[in-house]
N, C-alpha and C positions, 0 to 999 in steps of 0.2 A: 406507145409500147411500155415506157417506164411507168405510166400510171397503172396499166394493167398488172405490171409486176408488183407494184405496191399494193394493189387490191388483193392479189393472190397471197402476198406475204402477210396481209392482215388476217387472212384465214388460217395462218399457221398457229398451232397451239402455243400459248404463252407459257412455256415451261422454264423453270429456273435452270441456269447453267450449273452443271455438276463440276466442281473444281477438281474432282478426282479423275474426270474423263479427259483424256488428252493423249499426247504422244508419249509412249513408254519406250523401254529399251528396244533397239532394233526397229524403231518407228512402227511398232505393232501394238495396238491397244490390248490391254490385258483381258478385256471382256470378249475379245474375238479369238484368243488363242485356242488351239485345238484341245489342249489338256484342261482347259477351263470349263469344259462342257460335259454334262452327264450323258452317257450313251442311252439310246432308246432301249426301253425295257421289253418291248414287244419284238417278236421275230419279224413282223412286217416292217419295223423301223430300221432295218438293215438294208443298205443298198449294195448290190454286188458290183464292185468296181474293179476291173482287172488291172493289175500292175505288171511289172516286168516278169515276175515269177508266177503270174497267174493266180495269185492269192485273192481273197476277199477282204475288202477294207470296209470297216464299219463307218456309218455316217454318224459321227459323234456330235453333230452341231445342229441346233435348232435355229435356223435363219432362213430368210427368203424375202421376196418382194411382196408387198401388200399396198393397197390403196389406203390412205389415211384422210379422213374428213376433217377439214379445219372448222373448229367450232366457234371462232370469233371472226369479226369483220362483217362488212355489209354483204358479202357473198360467201356462201359455203362452197368450197371446191375440193375435189378429190385430188390428192397429191400422191405420186408414186414414191414410196420409201422402201429402203432396205432395212428389215428388222432382224435383230440378233439378241439372243437371250444371254444375260450375264448371271451366272450361277452364284457368284460371290455375294451379290447384293439382291438377287432375285428381282432384277430389273429387266425390262424389255427395251433395249436401246434401238433407236431408229436413225438411219443415215439417209443422205440423198441417193447414194449408190454404194455398192459393196466395197469399192476401193477407197472410200473416204476414211480419213484418220479420226476426226472428231465427230461424235454423235450430235445430232441436232437436238435431241431430248431423250427422255426415258419415261417409262411407265412402271411404277412400283407395284409389283404383283403380290407382295406379302399380305396385304389386307384387301386385295381386289376381288371382285366377283365378275363372272362371265355370263353373258346372256345373248341370245339371238331370237329373232322373231320370224315366224313362217311367212308373214305378210310382207316382210322387207324384201329388198332386192336380193338376188342370188349372191351368196358369199358374204353378206354383211353380218357382222357381229359386233358386240359392245364389250368393252372392258371398263368396269366402274370401280374407281378408287374412292377413298373417303373424300377426296377434294375435287375430283374431275371425272368426266365420262369421255372415253375415247371410242370413236366409231371407226372400225376398220373393215376392209373388204378384200376377200380373197378371189382367186380366179373362178372358182366354182364351189359348190356345196361340199364336195369331198375334201378340198383343201381347207375349207373353213372348219369342218369337223376335226380334221387332223390338228390344226392349230389350237383349237379349243381344248382338245383332249391332252395334247402335249403341255399346254400352259397349266392345266390342272395338275398334271403329274409333277411339273417343276415346282409349282407352289406347294404341293404336298411334301415333296422331298425336302425343300428348304424349311418348311414348318417343322418337320421331324428333327432336322439338324438343329434348328434354333431351340426347340423344346429341350433337347438333351443338354445343350449348353446352359440355358436359362435355369432349368430345374436343378442342374448341378450347382450352379452359383447360389440359387435361392435356398437350397436345402443343404448348403455346405456346413452350416452350424451344427454342432453336435446335438443340439436340442431337437432337431428335425431329422435325425438320421433314421428314425424308425417310421418315417412317413411314407405312404405309398407313392410310387412314381407317377409319371404322366401317362396319359392315354394316347396311344398312337392312332393316327387317322387310319381307319380300316378301309381296305380296298374292296369296294363292292362293285360287281360288274353290272352296273345299270346300263352301260353302253358298251358294246363289243369294241375291241381295239380297231382303230381305223388304219388302213394300209397307208404306208408312207408314200406320198406323191413325190418321188425322187426327182422328177423333172421340175418341181416347183420349190422345194425346200432342201436345205442341207448344204454341205460344202461344195457340191457340184455347182449350185447356183452362184455361190460366192466366187468361184473360179471363172465363171462365164463372163463375157463382156456385158456391160450395163445395157439394159433395154433402152429404146428410144424415149420412153415415157420419163425415165429418171434423168435424162440429160436435157429434156425440154426446158425452155426458159421459164414456163409457168411453175416448174418445180423448184426453182432457185429460191432459197430463203434469204430475204434481206434482214430478217430479224437477228440473225447471228452472222454479221459480215465477216468477222475475223475467222470464224470456223469455215465459212465458205472460201475465204482466201487460202487458208491452210489446206483444205481439201483440194482446191483448184490447183495449187502449186504441186501438191502431191500427185494428182492425176496427170498434170502436164509433164512432170518429170518422168512419170511412168510410161508416157507414150514414146519417149526418145529411146534409141538403142542403148542398152545398158548391159553391163556384165551380168553373169548368172546370179550374182548375189542380190541384185535389185529385184524385189518381189512385191506383189500386192499385199496389203495388210491381211487379206483373207486367203493368202497362199499357204499351203501346207506342204511340208517336206516329204510326206509319204506319198504324194501324188506325182507321177511322172509327167514331163511336159507333153509327151505324145498322147497320154491319156487325157490331159486337160483339153487339148485341141479337139480330139475326137469327140469327147463328151460335150464340149461347147457347140460343136457343129451338129451332133446328132440330137441334142436336146435343147433347142432354142427356147427362150422364155416366152410363153404365150402372152399375147397382147389382150388386155382387158377391154371389153366394150363399155361405153359410158353407162348403159343401163342393162342390168341382167335380170331375166325373168325367173319364174319359179321352176321347180325341178321338172315339170312336165315339158318345158321347152328343151331342157337337156335330154330328156327321154326321146323326144322327137328327133333331135339332132343325132342321137346315137343310132337311130333307126336308119339313117342314111348310109349308103354303101360307100366305101372308100375307092379311090381310083386304083386300077391295077398296076402292078409293078412290072414293067416290061424292060426297063433299062438294065444294062449290065453293071457289074460291080465296078469296073474301071470308070465308066461314065458317071456313076454315083460319086465316086471319090473326087473326080475332077470338078463336078458340079458343087460338091460341098466346099472344096477349096475356094472356088470362085465366089460362092455365096458368103463364105466367111470373110473374104477380103472386102466384098461389097459392104457387108455389115460393119466392118471396121472403118471403112471410108465414110460411111454414113454417120457412124457414131462420132468420128473425129470432126466431121462437118458441123454436126449439131453442137459439139463441144466448143468448136471455134466460135459459133454464133453466140453461145452463152457467154464465152469469155469476152467477146466484143461488147456485149451489153453490160457485163460487169465492169469493163474498163470505162464505158461511158459514165456509169454511176460513180466510179471512183474519180473521174475527171470533174464531175459536178461537185463532189465533196472537196476536191482539191481547189477548185475555183472559189468556193465559199470560204475555204481556209485562207486563200490569198487575199480575198476581200477583207477579212478580219485582220489579216496582217498589215495591209495597207492602211486601214483605219487606225491601227495601233501605232504604226510608224508616223502617220500624220500627227497623231496626238503627242508622240514623244519628240518629234522634230519641231513642234511649234515653238516660236521664239519667246513668246510671252504667255503669261497666264490668261490674258484676255482671249488669245487665239484658242487656247485649249478649252476655255469655258465656252467659246463660240461653237467649237466642235461638239462639245457635250450637249449644248442647247440644240444644235442641229439634230443630233441623234435623238434627243428627247422629243423634239417635234416630229421626227420620223416615227418614233414609237407611238406618240399620241395619234398621228394620222393612221397608223396601222390599227390601233385600238378602235378608232372611230369606224374604220373600214370593217373590222371584225364585228362591231355592233350592228352596222348596217347589214352585213351579211347574215347575222343572227336574225334580225328582223325580217329580212327577205326569206330566210329559212322558215321562220314561223308562218309567214304568209303562205309559202309554198306548202307547208304541212297542213294548214287550214284548207287550202285549195285541194290538196290531195285527199283529206278527209271528206270534203264535200263531194269530190269525184267518186270516192269509195261509196259514199251513201247513194249517189246517183247510180253507180254500177250495181249496188245491191237492189235498188228499185228495178233497174232494167233486168236483173236476173230473176226477180220475182215475176216480172211481166213475161219473160221468156219461159219461166216455169209454167205459168198459166197457159201460154200458147202451146207448150209441149203437151200439157194435159189434154187440151182440146184436140191437138193432133193425134194423141194416143187414142182418145175416144173415137175420132173419125177412123183411125186405122182398125180399131176393133170392129166397128160397123162394117168396114170393107172386108175384113177377114170373115166375119159371119156370112156376108153375101157371097164371098168366094167359096166358103164351105158349102153353102147351099148349091152353088153352081157345080162344084166338084162332086157333090152327092148325086147329081143328075148324069154325070159321065159314066162310062162303062167300067167294068170291074178291073180291067188292066190298069187304068189310070189310078183308081183307088189303091190298088196293091203297090204301085210305085211310090205313091205318097206315104203309104204306111212304111215302106222300107226306108225311105228318107227319114221319117220320124224315128224309127227304131235306131238308125245309125246315129242320129243326133243324141238320142238317149244313151247309146253305148259310149259315145265320145264323152258325154257328160259324166257317166259312171266312171270311166277311166280317169277323168280329171279329178273326180271326187276321191277315187282310190289313191291318186298321187297326193292329194291333200291329206288324207288320213295317214299315209306313211310319213309324210313330212311332220305332221303333228305328233305322231308316235316318237319320231327321232327327237323332236324338241322336248317332249315330255321326259324321255329317258335322260337326255342331257341335263335338264333342269332338276330332275331327281338326284342325279349324281352331284350337281352343284350344291343343292340344298344339303345333301348329306355331308359333303366336305366342309361347307361353311359352318354347319352345326358342330362338327367335330373341332374345327378351328376355334369356334366360340367357346366350346367346353374346355379345351386346353388353355385358352386364354383366361377363363374364369378360374381354373385350378392354379394357373400361374399367379393370378392376382391374389388368390387365397394364400398361397405359399409366401408371397411377398409381404402380405399383411401380417402373417404369422411371424416372419422374420422381423418386420418393423416393430411388432408388439414386443418381441424378445429384446430388441435393441432399446426400445423405450423403457422396458423394465430394467435393463442393465443401467440405463441412464438414471432412472429413479434411485436405484441402489447406490450408484456412485455418489449422487447428490446427497442421499441420506447419510452415507459414510462421511462425507465432507461436513455435514451439519453435526454429526456425532463428534468429529474432531474439534469443531468449533465449541461444542458444549463442554468437552474436556478442558479445552483451553480457557473457557469462561470460568470453570471451577478453579483453575490455577492462576487467575488474574491477581489475587493478593500477593503471590510470590514472584511476580514478574516485574521487570522494569517498566517505567512509565511509558516509554516510547512503544514497547511491545504491547502494552495494555491498550494504547490508543489504536494501534493497528488492528488488534483483535476485536475491539469494540466496533470499529468501522466495518470489518468483515461480517460480524454478526448482524449489524444493522442492515447491510446490503442484502444478506441472506434472508432476513425477515421481510424486507420490503420487496423482494423479487416476487413477481406475480406467478402464482401456481398455474395460471392458464397457459403460460408459455411452456410449462412442463408437460401439460396435457395436450398441447395444440396439435401434435403430429398424429396421434393415434386415437383421437376421440371420434373419428369418422364412423367406426363400426362398433366399438366395444362399449362406450359409455358417452352420454351427452356431456358437452362442455358446460359445467355449471359450478357454482359455489356450494350447492347443496346436493345431497344424494336423493334417491327415489322417494324417501319419506320426509324430506325437508330438513334433515339434520345438516348442520354446517360441517363441511369436509375438514376445514382447518379451524378449530375454535380459537377465538382470540382471548388470550390470558394477559393479565397485567404483568406477571412475572416473566422475565426474559427466558429463563431456562425452560419454563413450561411452554412458551411460544415455540422454542426450538424443538421441544419434544413433540408438540402437535404437528409441526411440519414434517419431522422425521417419520412420525407414525403415518401421516397421509401418504408420503412417498413410498414407504414400505408396503402399505396396503395396496396402493396402486400397482406396484411392481408384482405383488403376489397375484392380483387379479389378472394382469396381462399374461403372466406365465401360465396360469391355470385356466384361462378362458377356453382354449381349444381342447386341452387335455382332460379337464375335470368338469367345468361348468356346462359345456355343450352336451356331453353325454348325459349328465344329470337332467338337463332340461328336456332332452329327448325321452328319457324314462318318465319324467313327470307328464309330458304331453301324451304318452301312451296310456296313462292311468285314467280310465273313464269313471269307474266306481271305486269309492274309498272303502276299504275294509282293513281291520286290524290284522297285521301280518308282520313277520320278521323283516321282509323286504321293505315294507312301508316304514317301519321303525328306523331302519338304516338310512333310508332316503331322507327322513325327517331330521335325523342327527346331522346329516351333511348340509342341511339347510334347504328350506323351501324356496323356490324361485318367487320373485315378487308377484308375478302374474297368477300364481296358484296359492299364495299364502292366505288370502282372504277366504277362499273356498275351504281350504283345509282347516283353518281356525274355526270357522262357523260349524264345520262338521264335528270337530272335537268338542266344542262347547255344547252342541246339541246332543251329544252322546251322554253327557253327565248331568245336564240341567233341563228341566221341563220349561219350555217357553210358553207362557200363557198369553193369549190374545188380549190386547188392550190393557194389560197389567201395567206396562210402563207409562201409558197415557194416564191411567188413574193416579199413579204416583206423582206425575207432574201436576195434575190438578190439585192434589193434596199440598204440594209445595207452594202453589200459588195462593191457596186459601189460608195457609198457616205457615209460620216461620219455625224451622227446626232449631233447637238449641246449638247445633253444631255449625249453623250457617256462617257465623262470624269467623270461626276457625277455617272454614272452607274458603272464605273470601281472602283470608290472610295468605293461605298456601297456594291459591289458584294462580296468582301472578308470579310465583316462584317455581312454576312447573316447566321443565324442559326449556330453559332459557336459551339453549343452543339450537333450538328448532324454530324455523321461520313461521310455522303455523301457530306457535304460542308466544312469539316475541312481541306481538302487538296486542295491547289491552282490548282493542275492539275486534279482535279476530273472531271469526265464526267458530273456530275450534275452542276458544275460551268459553264462549256461550254454551257450546255442547258439553264441555267438561263440567261446567257449573251445574247444568241440569242433571247430568249423570250422577254426580256426587250427592246432590240434594235428594235425588230419587232413591239412591241406595241408603242414605241416612234414614229415610222413612221405611225402606224395605227391611233393614236390620237394626232395630232400636237398641239392641244390646251393645252393638259396636258404635252405631251412629257414624262417626267419622274418626279416622286415625291417620296421623301423619304418615304418608307413604302411599295411601290409596289414590291420591291425585296423580302420581306418576304411573301407577298401574293402569288407571283409567285412560291416561293420555296415550300410552303405548297402544292400548286397545283401540282408541279412536283413530290413531294414525293408520293402523293396518286395516281395521274393519270399516272405517269411514262412517258407518251408520251408528248413531248414538244409542239406539236401542240394543244393537248387537254388542256395543261396548259395555253397556250396563250389565247384560247377561254375562259377558266375559269377566267383569269385575266380580259379580256375584259367584261365578264358578270358581275363581281363584280363591276368594276369601272363604267360601262355605264348603267347597269340595276338595280342592287341591291342597291347600294349606291345612295344617293340623288345627284342631279347635283351640281357641284362646290366643291365636297368633296376633290378632289385632285388637285384643281386649284392653281394658284399662291398665292392667298390670303386665300385659305382654308376656304372659306365661309361656305360650308356645314358642315365642322367639327366644326367650332365655334358655329354654330346654334345648333348642336346636344349636345354640352357641356351645353348650356343654357337650352335646353329641359331636359337634364339629371338632372340638378340641381333642376328643378321643380319636376320631378318624385321622386328625392331623398328626398325632403322635404315632399312629400305626403306619400311615402311608408315607409320611415325610419325617423320619426320626432325626435326620441331621438338622433340619430346620427347627424341629421342636426343641432339640437340645440347645441350639443357638439362641432361640428366643428365651428359653428358661435361664440361660446364662446371663442375659441382659434384661430379664424381667419384662418381657414384652407381652402385653395383654392383647390377644388376637381379636377379642370381641370389639375393641375400639375401631378396628378396621373392617371386620366382616359383618358386624351387626346390621349395618345399612344394606350390605349386599343381599342378605337373606330377606330383609323386610320389603325391599322394592325389586327383588330379582335382578340385581346388577344395573338397574337404570341409573344413568349419570356416571357409571363407573367404566363401562366398556364402550368402545366405538359402536356406532349404530349397526354396521354390518354384522359384527360378531354378536352384539346384543340380541338381534332378532333371531339369529341361529340358536342362541341359548333359549330364547322364548319358545321357538318351535319345539325343541325337545322337552322343555318344561311343560308345555300344555299337553304333550303326548304321553310323557312318562311320569310326571309328578315331581315332588320336591327333591327326590334323590339327585336330580339333574343339578340342583343348586349346590349340593355337597360336591358332586363330581367337578363342576367348573370352578368352585372355590379352591379346591385342592389343586386343580390343574393350573390356576393362575399362579399359585405359589411355586408349583413345580416348574413352570415356564421361566420364572425369574430366580430359581433357587441359587444358582451359582453367583449371581450378582448380589443377592442378599447375604450369602455367606462371607463375602469379601468385606462387609461392613462390620466394624468393631466398636461401635459407639451407640448407646441407646438413642441419643438424639438423631444421629444419622440414620438409624434404622427406621425410626418413626417418620422422619422426613422423607425417606425413600418410599416407605409404604403408603404415604399420602398421595403419591402420583405414579406408582409403579404400574398401575393398570394402563396408563397412557403409553407404555412401552410395548404393549402387546399388539402386534401387527399381523401375525399369521394365524388366521382363524382356523385353517386346516390343521395346523400343528397343535393348537389348543384343543381342538375337538379330538384329535388322536390321543392326546394325553388324558383327556377326561374319560373317554370311553374304552380305551385299550390299556393304558398303563395303570389305571386305578381299579382294575378288576381284581377280585370279585367285589361286587357292591350290591347285594340283593336288598330289595325293599323290606323283606321280613327282618333282616338284621337291623335295618334302620329303625323299624317300629319297636323292636325289643330294646334297643338303646334308648329310644325316647321314653318308653315306659319306665325304665330304671331311673333315668334322670328326672322324670316327672315326679316320681315319689320323693327323690332327694330335694327337688325344687320346692315341692309342697311342704316338706319338713322344714326347710330353711325359711320359707315364707311364714310358716306357723311360728317358728322361733323369733323371726323378726317382728311378728305381730305381738308376741308376748313382751318382747323388749320395748316395743312402742307403747303398749298399754302400761307397763311398769313406769316408763318415762312420763307418760301423761299423769299417772296417779301421783308420782313424786312431785310433779310440777304443780298439781292441784293442792297438795299438802303444803308445799312451800308457799304457794300463793295465799292460802288461808292464814298461815302463820305471819306472813308479811302484813296482811290486813290487820290482824290483831295488834301487832307491834306498832303499826302506824296509828291506830286509835289511841293507844296508851300514850304515845308521844304527844299527840295532839292535846290530850287532857293535861299533860304536864305543862305544855306551853300555855294552855289557857290559865 
């Protein structure tokens, strides 16, 4: 008997014990209190229960008895359990009987899905959680559909409640106040509401005596012995006469005692059969007529009282049997504990160490004997498994032989049937008509069965459609919740970057004040700076790089995110800039970058327009930049087939005079980019070929310092060296004014004069400040214009400048040059020394972190800025520049003439002196 109990207990689900489930105040679990349950939303879900006043009491509770299939152990067994829904945790708790205090386990319905199969037994359905699958069985299909529909309803209501709480928490930050809310799970009537089987579910069942199945010994769980003891003590105490305050855990104050007895007698719990067939069996059973009601009302009442007392006696008898078995098990456990106690006493009472060692050796020998016995049993088990596999193989062969015999038998039966048909055809017409009627009846019965199958499959299809719809909505809400949480995480990560950047700024200020501080403070500050510089930026990016940007030391085009400088204050500036740029990216990713990417993705054909110009000014996404640059270059320059190949052949056949200068500059190109840091890099070889080809393409220029960086940027974006060659040609020959890269750099000098005019007009305070301290702007801005800000701005801002530069022309350089000074205007005005100003201007572009702000200054605050006005200024300054150059040429010629005259006079003087010496 005990072995059978252990086998049945092995079939019990191995669920973790819930520490929160237990005895609460008044010995009533919180999950079964009446106020803890959501009332049924359907009108069918209300049970009319008369009380003293004759009112209607609503059935507020989803609970009842179900069979549960144990999924573990050598044998699968159905166990009768009482199930109750806990709305606080959205769990389905199950007990051995309704009067139990502690649940045996729970099923988490938050992420569960429900399913049932038409081919399965009647009333069987499944609840699948992410970790486990539970198989349950109701009395009939009607009760099964009611449980499934109610569980879907409870899951939906709990999901709505959780969504409101989670989205309120996720969007609590003021950054996300304008975000749309969550989507409610919409109720779609895939399946009509199922009428409540009041005799099987609800508080009525909880108030009735436990059925025999729940008190049977095979339903006792040895997996949770302490819970069984608690429940048993509770049930045992409940059977004794007690005052009115002693109530069952599923008792409700709104139900009268007379009503409980009447309902318990009038509605006994039906007993489940071990195997339940399909709905056609239920239909046949419904066709049977019920027995006539001939007894009087008084006889019915007396019979009900007698049957009720008999049921109680039988339940108590079964309970007594179960308690006896439990006492036997506890006696066994107590006996084993006594044995251990005696062994410990022998060990402690031993007079000498030898006796204790002898006891330990004896125990060790016993353990070794047990191990050997276990090994022998394992070998015996393996032999039995081999024997069983051999028998299985033999059985399969016998089955194949039986199959062959069956086929032969079927063939013989077909022959006999054909002969019978021939004999029947010879009989009279009456016999043939009777056979025909029998055949038709068989067909009708088959059609009826098929109709039942069709109805069952329709019901299954409707339920699965509703389940798919609800699960899809749950998934959508979860995805939106995840997106909201990611946005909040990005916001917090951006705040973290800002705080760290402010900390580094403070360290930088303290670093500037080191000469004026004490030695001990200087040492502390130096240590803090060293720790800040040695901290890994990957730790800063580690939390939010899952979705927004890959974790790397380089950006999309290979530029180092944090350049390494030899000077400490520049190192701090680089790290501050990287942190500020990252915080700006995180804050603008959802609000700015995503809508821009969607607009770019919607553009199929590129055409010049105001909308496209505004999009280009905001920056082209990396996945579209190559296509847009090639389109812009192709609009201004004619690409000839095989032209670039011919120039490369010319480079191989002869050496250009500028090749030596190209070799000197090529290894100094974009040293902060991984593609140009290695001398043997493929990009270095491509850059060399592009510059040599262009030196043959434009002999008047050949090569000028700065062209290497223009070609390098073109190579990084366009990747193809022929496209980079035409991009370089387009910039030098079409976008830039004539003479920009000539020997005397006339166009560059003119633009510097034009920029000084614009600087005085747009930024008068800075212009006056620079004039006061005699600051020459061209020392800072000359290289900006020559290479279009390469090596001056961070790569992300630089490429945005290049996007607008290729689309609109050279006026973009003037706009951004003015915007850079405007961005740092207040900081520059605080400086009151020429040396400090020059020192700050040498690195102040490293302090620019917000590309959106710089773009807004360039294109909004610097208006108006027409190209016609720029051309007129260039023409005026070109005339002045030519006049100055002509004046310089005259001075140069006069200098050379005087030098020649002085040289000839010195030669004559030297000859006369030699003659005197001789």
